[in-house]
N, C-alpha and C positions, 0 to 999 in steps of 0.2 A: 384594126388599122395595121398596115404593114410596117415592118421595122424601118424601111427606107423612108416612108412618109413621116413616121415619128421622128426620125433623125432630121429630116428636112424642116419639120415644124420646130424642133428644138433649136436648130441653127438660126431659123428665122426669128424665133423669140429672143435669142441671145443678141442678134443684130439690132432688134428693136430696143432692147434694154440699153445697149451701147449708144444708140441714137438718142434715147431719152436722157441718158446720163450726160451726153455731150450738150444737149439743149439746156439741161439744168445747170451745168457748169457755166455756160455762157450767161445765165441769168443771175448767178451769184457772183460776189466780188472775187477778184483774182486772189490766188493763194497768198501772194506777198502782202496784199491789203489785209487779209484775214490775220496774218501773222503780226502785222504792224499794230493792229488793234489790241493785240496781247502784249505789246511792248517788245516784240521780237523783230529786230531789224537785222537783215542779212547784209553782211559786208563782203562776203566771198562765197562762191558756190561753184560746183562742177569743175574742179581742177582737172587739168589734162596731163600733168607730169607723168603719171603712172597709168594712163589710160591706154589700153591695148585694143584699139578698134581700127578697122580698115577704112579706105576711102569711101565716100558716100555711096558710090554705085554698088558697093558690096554690103552695105549696112543691113538691108532687109534679110539677105541670106544668112549673114553672121548672127543676127538676132535669132533666127530660127535655129541655127546650130547651137546657140547658147542655151536653148531649152533642154538640150541633152545633158544629163548629169555626167556622162562619160566624157563628153567634149570639154566640160568645165574642169574636170579632173585632169584631162590631157593638157589644158592650158596652164594649169598650176605647175605641171611637170616641165613644160616648155619654159616657163618663166624661171623656174628653179635652175635650169641649165642654159639660160638664154644666150650666153656668149659663144658657146660651142656645145653641140650635142649630136649624138648619133641616134638612130632609131631605137637601139637597144637601151639607151639611157632613159627614154621616156615611155617605154612599154611597162606600165605598172597596173593600170586600172582597166585596160582594154586589151584585146588580142592584137597581135602584130599586124594583122590585116587591117583592122579598124584604125589602129594608130597610124599606119602608113597612109590610109585614106585621109585622115585628119591632117596629117603633115602635108600632103599634096594640096589639100584645100587651102591651108595656110600659105603655101607657096603661091598659089594662084591669086589669092587676094592681097598678096604683097606684105604679109606680116612675118614671113620666114623666107630666108634665101639660102640657096645651096652654096657651100664653100668647100674647100678641099677636105675630103674625108668626112664631111658632116654638114651640119646646118647651124644657123644662128637666127635670132630674132632681128628684124630690121629696125625695130623700135627699142632702143636701149638707152639707159638702164630702166627696167621696170622693177620696182621694189617688191610688189606683191600683186595678187589678183584682186585685191580689195576694191580699188576704184572701178575696175571694169565690171565687177559684180554689182556695185552700186548703180552704175550706169544702166546695166541690163535690167535691174529690178525697177528702176524708174521707167524704162521703156515698156516693161510689162504693164505698169499702171496706165501709161499713156495709150498703148496700142490695144490692150485687151479690155480695159475698163473705162476708156475715154476720160481719164482723170488727169488733172494737171499735177505734175510731179517734178520735184527738184531733188538733187542729190549732192553729197559732199558739201553740206552747208556749214558755214562758219558765222557765228553771231556772237557779239560781245555781250556775254552774260556775266554779271559780277559774281554770282554765287557759285556756279558750277562749270563755267566755261561754256562754249557754245558749239560743240561739234555734233552735228546731227547727220546721220548717214543718208536718210531719205525722209522727205515730208511730202505728202500728197493731199490734194483736195478731192474728196470723193463725195459726190452728192451734197456739197456744201459743208461737209464735215472734214476736220483736219485729222489726218492719219500720220503718225510718226512710226517709222520702221528702223530698227537697229539691224544692220546687215552684217552677218558674220561669215567670212569666207573660211575661217579656220574650223577644223573639226572640234567636236565637244571636248576632247581631252586637252585642247589648247585654249579653252575658254575658262576664265577664273572668276572667283566670287566678286572681286572688285569691279568687273565689267557688268555684272548683274546689278550691283549697287549703282553704278554710273547710269545705267539704263533707267532705273527707278528715279534717280535724281533728275534726269532730263524730262521724264514724264511729269514729274511734280512741277517742274519749271515751266514747261510749255503748256501743260494741261490740254492735250489733244483729245478729241472725242474717242479715238481708239488708237491703241499702240500695239506694235507687233515686234517681237523678238524673233528674227529669222536666222536660222543656221543652215548653211548650204551643205547639208549632209543627208544621207538616207539612213543613218544610224538612229537608234532609239533616243528620244528626248527624255524619257522617263528615268533613264539610268543615271544621268548626271545633271543636265540642264534644269529639269523640273525640281530636283532636290536642292539645287542652289537657289532657285526662285523661292522655294518653301523656306529655306533658311533666311533669306533676305526679308521675306514677309514677316517672319517671327521677330526680326530685329526692329521692324518699323511699326508693328501693330501689337497691342496687348491681346487682341482677339483677331489673329490673322485670317483673312479670307482663304477659302479653299482653292486649290488648283484642280480644275475639273477637265476631264477628257471630253472633247467634242467627238472625235473619232480618230482611230489610228494614232498618229503622233502629233495631233493638233490639240492644244489645250487652251483654256481660257481662265481668266481671273475676273470674276464679277462682270462678265460679258463685255469687258472694255480692254483688257490686256490679253494678248494672245501670244502663245509660244508655237512656232511653226518650223517644220523642216521641209526638205525638198523631195521627200518620198513620193513617188508616182508622178507628180506634176506640180511645179511651182504655181502655175496659173490656176490650176484647179484648187490648190490649197488656199490661195489668196481669195478666190471666189467663195470658197466655203466659209472663210473667216468673215468676209463682207456680208454674206447672206445671214450668218449667225448674228452678227452685230445689228444689222438693220431690222431683223425680225424680233430681236430682244429689246431694242431701244425704244 
């Protein structure tokens, strides 16, 4: 069989899986109904105060751009210098040529404007890239996996508070994802503890701790997870590598980074979970 034919069959199979997932989603209760059954009532979701997205006509292209790690790093730099910046201020993670192309793209879609001697964001102030990354991750679940997904969720939970970055319904199962836009060096032990608290409170079928980095997870994040598990269990479960920088705990909790492809990494996690469950 030729490589082209194999590729066509693979794409066809992926589309069929997406179609079946969409059909299954329509046959199962809505996500908010599933959450309500667990005593989880949403009172606020998907805030727009810090959301950096263009008008609707540019959304599809912007979504595709956000798949690029270098573009996401570029956006962090733009947000950092949002009131005024020059090209040289934001050239850090890509070449000058690539950064110039990204800047021109942002100008075309209306998120950046030219001012005297430099540029600025047209949407200000933006505190961080966090909300935009949560929005993007929810779009990944919707577009690539035909999953119902909500982000930036606030729920009045008496024990732990109710801030959940992303919750999705995948094939009738609830998935909770913690979305970290900060690099590993800016993630601390209390954040790992809070993640486990939310998992214990919501009891999703699968949980994902996602860090938007291409750095190794084993060097710090996995070590903090190991420490937290030792605090919570007399016989803590192991943290096992799936492949590269993807890890699992008892086939239900996953540690994921952005290396190679966010979509491919999520697909690998979902495949692992559904085959092991």
